[in-house]
PLY file of the C-alpha trace (Angstrom):
ply
format ascii 1.0
element vertex 101
property float x
property float y
property float z
element edge 100
property int vertex1
property int vertex2
end_header
9.47 -8.66 5.21
11.73 -7.25 7.80
11.27 -4.41 10.22
10.82 -3.27 13.74
7.12 -2.33 13.54
3.87 -4.22 12.81
0.25 -3.46 12.27
-2.78 -5.20 13.58
-6.42 -4.80 12.69
-9.60 -6.58 13.67
-12.27 -7.07 11.02
-15.67 -8.74 11.45
-15.72 -9.75 7.83
-12.35 -9.58 6.08
-9.06 -11.44 6.87
-6.25 -8.89 7.35
-3.66 -7.63 7.35
-2.82 -8.78 3.89
0.55 -9.24 2.29
0.49 -7.89 -1.24
3.05 -8.39 -3.92
2.72 -5.85 -6.70
4.52 -3.70 -9.31
4.99 -1.21 -6.43
6.78 -3.81 -4.32
5.67 -6.06 -1.47
3.61 -4.36 1.23
1.26 -5.06 4.12
-2.13 -3.43 4.32
-4.96 -3.28 6.80
-8.10 -1.25 6.41
-10.94 0.10 8.45
-14.19 1.26 7.10
-17.00 0.55 4.62
-16.75 0.56 0.81
-20.33 1.40 -0.24
-19.57 1.21 -4.02
-17.60 -2.05 -3.74
-19.39 -3.76 -6.65
-18.81 -0.92 -9.02
-15.13 -0.77 -8.08
-14.78 -4.50 -8.48
-16.23 -4.31 -12.01
-14.01 -1.38 -12.85
-10.93 -3.18 -11.68
-11.76 -6.43 -13.45
-12.14 -4.38 -16.73
-8.45 -3.61 -16.35
-7.61 -7.29 -16.38
-7.33 -7.65 -12.62
-8.54 -10.55 -10.42
-9.54 -11.20 -6.73
-9.31 -14.24 -4.43
-12.86 -15.32 -3.55
-13.94 -15.41 0.09
-16.70 -17.70 1.33
-19.96 -16.70 -0.37
-18.09 -15.30 -3.38
-17.46 -11.96 -1.77
-14.32 -9.86 -2.38
-12.18 -8.88 0.62
-12.50 -5.04 0.88
-8.81 -4.80 1.94
-7.78 -6.67 -1.20
-10.06 -4.35 -3.29
-8.41 -1.29 -1.75
-4.90 -2.69 -2.31
-5.83 -3.31 -5.94
-6.99 0.27 -6.39
-3.72 1.51 -4.86
-1.72 -0.72 -7.26
-3.35 0.79 -10.49
-1.12 3.87 -9.97
2.61 4.18 -10.36
3.44 4.86 -6.66
1.94 4.46 -3.24
1.11 8.20 -2.69
-0.81 8.37 -5.98
-2.41 5.01 -5.41
-3.68 5.84 -1.93
-4.98 9.19 -3.13
-6.83 7.46 -6.12
-8.37 4.83 -3.83
-9.64 7.60 -1.55
-11.16 9.43 -4.51
-12.84 6.36 -5.88
-14.24 4.85 -2.65
-17.71 5.96 -1.44
-17.85 5.29 2.27
-15.83 5.47 5.41
-12.87 3.49 4.02
-12.10 6.46 1.65
-12.70 9.16 4.26
-9.02 9.84 5.28
-7.72 13.13 3.94
-4.10 12.97 4.97
-1.95 9.94 4.36
1.81 9.64 4.85
3.54 6.96 2.69
6.91 5.83 3.67
8.92 3.18 1.91
0 1
1 2
2 3
3 4
4 5
5 6
6 7
7 8
8 9
9 10
10 11
11 12
12 13
13 14
14 15
15 16
16 17
17 18
18 19
19 20
20 21
21 22
22 23
23 24
24 25
25 26
26 27
27 28
28 29
29 30
30 31
31 32
32 33
33 34
34 35
35 36
36 37
37 38
38 39
39 40
40 41
41 42
42 43
43 44
44 45
45 46
46 47
47 48
48 49
49 50
50 51
51 52
52 53
53 54
54 55
55 56
56 57
57 58
58 59
59 60
60 61
61 62
62 63
63 64
64 65
65 66
66 67
67 68
68 69
69 70
70 71
71 72
72 73
73 74
74 75
75 76
76 77
77 78
78 79
79 80
80 81
81 82
82 83
83 84
84 85
85 86
86 87
87 88
88 89
89 90
90 91
91 92
92 93
93 94
94 95
95 96
96 97
97 98
98 99
99 100
């Protein structure tokens, strides 16, 4: 990727930022917050034929989960809005998101 800006994020549990290649294009994502309903969202995503990398202990990286939810939609704005609606917890709490490509 090229650009003049970068993101950084510290997480106690998940490696990030992550570089995601998807039908929406290649993008970097970092998240902050808790996904209280992660197990239900993982099951829902897997039912769509998705997959996740496994972390130590078999956990799923919550940032990867959020990216996967975003990629279920046809564009970033709809994907972010969908993820916010589906997530129970502080990771879905943002109400205004600006997506630039």
